[in-house]
KEDO-345948 format. One record per residue: residue number from 1; residue in three letters; z negated, y negated, x negated of N, C-alpha, C, O in turn. Coordinates in steps of 0.2 Angstrom, whole numbers, plus 5000, padded with zeros to 4 digits. Layout:
<nodes>
NODE mimar miba n.up n.north n.east ca.up ca.north ca.east c.up c.north c.east o.up o.north o.east
NODE   NUM  ala    Z       Y      X     Z        Y       X    Z       Y      X    Z       Y      X
...
</nodes>
This chain:
<nodes>
NODE mimar miba n.up n.north n.east ca.up ca.north ca.east c.up c.north c.east o.up o.north o.east
NODE     1  met 5111    4903   5684  5105     4906    5688 5101    4900   5690 5100    4895   5687
NODE     2  lys 5099    4900   5697  5095     4895    5700 5088    4895   5698 5085    4901   5699
NODE     3  asp 5085    4890   5696  5078     4890    5694 5074    4889   5700 5076    4886   5705
NODE     4  lys 5068    4892   5700  5063     4892    5706 5058    4886   5704 5057    4885   5698
NODE     5  phe 5056    4883   5709  5051     4878    5708 5045    4879   5712 5044    4883   5716
NODE     6  ile 5039    4875   5709  5033     4875    5712 5030    4868   5713 5031    4864   5709
NODE     7  glu 5027    4867   5719  5024     4860    5720 5017    4861   5718 5013    4865   5721
NODE     8  leu 5014    4856   5714  5007     4856    5711 5005    4849   5712 5008    4844   5712
NODE     9  thr 4998    4848   5713  4995     4842    5713 4992    4841   5706 4987    4844   5704
NODE    10  leu 4995    4837   5702  4993     4836    5695 4989    4829   5694 4991    4824   5697
NODE    11  gly 4985    4829   5689  4981     4823    5687 4982    4821   5679 4988    4821   5677
NODE    12  ser 4976    4820   5676  4977     4819    5669 4980    4824   5665 4980    4830   5667
NODE    13  tyr 4982    4822   5659  4986     4827    5655 4985    4826   5648 4983    4820   5646
NODE    14  ile 4987    4831   5644  4986     4830    5636 4993    4832   5634 4995    4838   5635
NODE    15  ile 4996    4828   5630  5003     4830    5627 5001    4832   5620 4998    4829   5616
NODE    16  ser 5004    4838   5618  5004     4841    5612 5010    4839   5608 5016    4841   5610
NODE    17  his 5010    4835   5603  5016     4833    5599 5018    4837   5593 5022    4836   5589
NODE    18  gly 5014    4843   5593  5016     4847    5587 5010    4848   5582 5004    4846   5584
NODE    19  tyr 5011    4849   5576  5006     4850    5571 5008    4846   5565 5013    4845   5563
NODE    20  ser 5002    4844   5562  5003     4840    5555 4997    4843   5551 4991    4842   5553
NODE    21  lys 4998    4846   5545  4993     4849    5541 4989    4854   5545 4983    4854   5544
NODE    22  asn 4992    4858   5549  4989     4863    5552 4984    4861   5558 4980    4864   5560
NODE    23  lys 4985    4854   5560  4981     4851    5565 4985    4849   5571 4990    4846   5570
NODE    24  glu 4984    4852   5577  4988     4850    5583 4987    4842   5584 4981    4840   5585
NODE    25  met 4992    4839   5585  4992     4832    5587 4992    4831   5594 4997    4832   5598
NODE    26  met 4986    4829   5597  4985     4828    5604 4985    4821   5607 4982    4817   5603
NODE    27  glu 4988    4819   5612  4988     4813    5615 4985    4813   5622 4989    4815   5627
NODE    28  pro 4979    4812   5624  4976     4812    5631 4978    4807   5635 4978    4801   5632
NODE    29  ile 4981    4808   5641  4983     4803    5646 4978    4804   5652 4978    4809   5655
NODE    30  ser 4974    4798   5653  4969     4799    5659 4972    4796   5665 4976    4791   5665
NODE    31  ser 4971    4799   5671  4973     4797    5677 4968    4797   5682 4964    4802   5682
NODE    32  glu 4967    4792   5686  4961     4791    5691 4963    4796   5697 4958    4798   5701
NODE    33  thr 4969    4797   5698  4971     4800    5704 4976    4807   5702 4978    4807   5697
NODE    34  phe 4977    4811   5707  4981     4816    5707 4987    4815   5711 4987    4811   5716
NODE    35  ser 4993    4817   5709  4999     4817    5713 5003    4823   5713 5003    4827   5709
NODE    36  lys 5007    4824   5718  5011     4830    5719 5017    4829   5715 5020    4824   5715
NODE    37  lys 5019    4835   5711  5025     4835    5707 5028    4842   5709 5025    4847   5710
NODE    38  ile 5035    4842   5708  5038     4849    5708 5041    4850   5701 5044    4846   5699
NODE    39  ile 5039    4856   5699  5041     4858    5692 5044    4865   5692 5043    4869   5696
NODE    40  pro 5049    4866   5688  5052     4872    5687 5047    4878   5685 5044    4876   5680
NODE    41  ile 5047    4883   5688  5042     4889    5686 5044    4891   5678 5039    4893   5675
NODE    42  ser 5050    4890   5676  5052     4892    5670 5049    4888   5664 5048    4890   5658
NODE    43  arg 5046    4882   5666  5043     4877    5661 5036    4879   5660 5032    4877   5655
NODE    44  ile 5033    4883   5665  5026     4885    5664 5025    4891   5659 5028    4896   5659
NODE    45  lys 5020    4889   5654  5019     4894    5649 5012    4898   5650 5012    4904   5649
NODE    46  ser 5007    4894   5653  5001     4898    5655 4997    4894   5659 4998    4888   5660
NODE    47  ile 4992    4897   5663  4987     4893    5667 4980    4895   5665 4979    4901   5663
NODE    48  ser 4975    4891   5666  4968     4892    5665 4965    4890   5671 4968    4887   5676
NODE    49  glu 4958    4890   5672  4955     4887    5677 4955    4880   5678 4954    4877   5683
NODE    50  lys 4957    4876   5672  4957     4869    5672 4964    4866   5671 4966    4861   5674
NODE    51  tyr 4968    4870   5667  4975     4867    5665 4980    4872   5666 4980    4878   5666
NODE    52  ile 4986    4869   5667  4992     4872    5667 4996    4870   5661 4997    4863   5661
NODE    53  leu 4999    4874   5657  5003     4872    5651 5010    4873   5653 5012    4878   5655
NODE    54  thr 5014    4867   5652  5021     4867    5653 5024    4864   5646 5021    4861   5642
NODE    55  asp 5031    4866   5646  5034     4863    5640 5037    4856   5642 5037    4855   5648
NODE    56  tyr 5039    4852   5637  5041     4846    5638 5047    4844   5634 5050    4849   5631
NODE    57  val 5049    4838   5633  5055     4837    5629 5053    4837   5621 5048    4836   5619
NODE    58  asp 5058    4838   5618  5058     4838    5610 5053    4843   5607 5049    4841   5603
NODE    59  gly 5052    4849   5611  5047     4854    5608 5040    4852   5610 5035    4856   5607
NODE    60  arg 5038    4847   5614  5031     4846    5615 5029    4850   5621 5033    4853   5625
NODE    61  trp 5022    4850   5622  5019     4854    5627 5015    4849   5631 5012    4845   5628
NODE    62  ile 5013    4850   5637  5009     4846    5641 5004    4851   5644 5005    4856   5648
NODE    63  tyr 4997    4849   5644  4992     4852    5647 4990    4848   5653 4987    4843   5652
NODE    64  trp 4992    4850   5659  4990     4846    5665 4984    4849   5669 4983    4855   5669
NODE    65  glu 4980    4844   5671  4974     4846    5675 4977    4847   5682 4982    4843   5684
NODE    66  tyr 4975    4852   5686  4978     4853    5693 4973    4854   5698 4967    4856   5696
NODE    67  lys 4974    4852   5704  4970     4852    5709 4969    4859   5713 4964    4860   5716
NODE    68  glu 4974    4862   5713  4974     4869    5717 4969    4874   5714 4967    4873   5709
NODE    69  asp 4968    4879   5718  4963     4884    5716 4967    4889   5711 4972    4890   5713
NODE    70  tyr 4963    4891   5706  4966     4895    5701 4969    4902   5704 4975    4903   5703
NODE    71  asp 4965    4905   5708  4967     4911    5711 4973    4910   5716 4978    4914   5716
NODE    72  tyr 4974    4905   5719  4979     4903    5724 4986    4902   5719 4991    4905   5721
NODE    73  leu 4985    4898   5714  4990     4897    5710 4993    4903   5706 4999    4905   5706
NODE    74  lys 4988    4907   5704  4990     4914    5701 4994    4918   5706 4999    4921   5704
NODE    75  lys 4992    4919   5712  4995     4923    5717 5002    4920   5718 5007    4924   5719
NODE    76  ile 5003    4914   5719  5010     4911    5720 5014    4913   5714 5020    4915   5715
NODE    77  leu 5012    4912   5708  5016     4913    5702 5018    4920   5701 5024    4922   5699
NODE    78  ile 5013    4925   5703  5015     4932    5702 5020    4934   5707 5024    4938   5706
NODE    79  ser 5020    4931   5713  5024     4933    5718 5031    4930   5717 5036    4932   5721
NODE    80  lys 5032    4925   5713  5039     4922    5712 5043    4926   5708 5049    4925   5706
</nodes>
């Protein structure tokens, strides 16, 4: 099955490395700029007004800041 992709303008992010003693282990990565990235829609787990949550390697998740408008992104994802 062919995966569908979406182009987003992403900036700073937070990597979730999992849990230790019921606490999520988070690693914030700061970026001064945003850059365009193409990601498979199948990797997107959820969106909020500030972050898009995607899966990553080895069971990790990434919370990305994105530049697009929430309603615009929501409309694109629902139509795919």
